[in-house]
C-alpha positions in Angstrom: 212.4 47.5 74.1 213.6 46.7 70.2 213.8 42.8 70.6 210.0 43.6 72.2 209.2 45.0 69.3 211.3 42.7 66.5 209.0 39.5 68.7 205.6 41.3 68.2 206.2 42.2 64.4 207.8 38.9 63.5 203.8 37.1 65.4 202.2 39.6 63.2 203.9 38.9 60.0 203.3 34.9 61.1 199.9 35.5 61.7 199.4 37.4 58.2 200.9 34.4 56.7 199.1 31.8 58.5 196.0 34.1 57.2 196.9 34.1 53.4 197.2 30.9 53.5 194.1 29.8 54.9 192.9 32.9 52.2 194.7 30.6 49.0 193.5 27.1 50.5 189.7 29.0 51.0 189.7 30.7 48.1 191.0 27.5 45.7 187.9 25.6 47.0 185.3 28.3 46.8 186.2 28.2 43.2 186.2 24.8 42.4 182.3 25.1 44.2 181.2 27.9 41.7 181.6 30.5 43.8 183.5 33.7 43.7 185.9 35.5 46.6 186.1 39.6 46.2 188.5 39.9 49.4 191.8 41.0 49.3 194.3 37.7 50.6 195.2 38.1 54.5 192.4 39.8 55.5 190.7 39.2 58.9 186.9 38.3 57.1 187.0 36.6 53.3 183.7 37.7 51.3 182.8 35.6 48.8 179.3 35.6 46.3 177.5 32.6 45.1 174.4 32.2 42.6 171.3 32.1 45.0 170.7 28.1 44.9 174.2 27.2 46.5 175.0 24.7 49.1 178.4 26.3 50.2 176.9 28.8 52.5 175.6 25.6 54.8 179.1 23.2 54.3 181.0 26.1 55.2 179.1 26.6 58.5 179.0 22.8 58.8 182.9 22.6 59.0 183.2 25.6 61.1 183.8 28.8 60.1 181.1 31.6 60.6 179.3 32.3 57.6 177.3 35.9 57.5 174.7 37.1 54.6 175.6 40.4 53.4 173.8 41.2 50.5 173.9 40.6 46.8 174.7 42.0 43.8 174.9 40.6 39.5 177.9 39.4 38.0 177.9 37.8 34.5 178.4 34.2 34.5 179.7 32.2 31.8 176.5 29.3 32.2 174.9 30.5 35.8 171.3 29.1 34.7 170.4 25.3 33.6 167.3 24.6 31.8 166.0 21.1 30.8 164.5 20.9 27.5 163.7 17.9 25.5 163.2 17.4 21.8 159.7 17.1 19.8 158.7 14.5 17.4 158.9 17.1 14.8 162.2 18.1 16.3 161.4 21.1 18.1 162.7 22.2 21.4 160.4 22.4 24.5 161.0 22.7 28.4 161.1 19.5 29.9 158.3 18.5 32.2 158.7 16.0 35.2 157.9 12.3 34.8 158.2 12.7 31.0 159.8 9.5 29.3 161.6 12.1 27.2 165.4 12.4 27.9 165.9 15.5 29.4 169.0 17.9 28.2 170.8 20.3 30.1 171.0 23.6 28.2 173.2 26.1 30.2 172.6 30.0 29.8 175.2 32.5 30.2 173.8 35.6 31.1 173.7 38.5 34.3 172.7 36.6 37.4 171.9 37.5 41.3 174.6 36.4 43.6 174.7 36.4 47.1 177.2 38.2 48.9 179.0 36.5 52.7 181.4 37.0 54.9 183.4 34.1 56.6 185.4 33.8 59.4 186.7 31.0 61.8 185.1 31.4 65.3 188.3 33.1 67.8 190.5 30.2 68.6 189.1 27.5 66.2 190.4 25.4 63.9 188.3 24.8 60.1 187.7 20.9 60.2 
């Protein structure tokens, strides 16, 4: 009986270690794509946030993950809003108009932005691509 308990404990630890390793790799990928991981390492379901216009959830679905929206929240971000501006002939700044011959300048604004919250899991028995 004690041997079976030890074996079961070892299997659980191996499963937890595998989930933590996968979690760490996913967290790194999320950060590189501008998302925020908000769950604890090793949990079977990973929660993360993205800005509203992020393509990341669809990219993760294409890789075989189950990605389910679970709500939205607000987050202070250093550069979550991008605005295209251009300089006028008098040196002022105005909004860039599509089709204009003036060169646009990207301006990143910090502030409070709405984010979408998702839960990510692998289907049972599946391996990520």
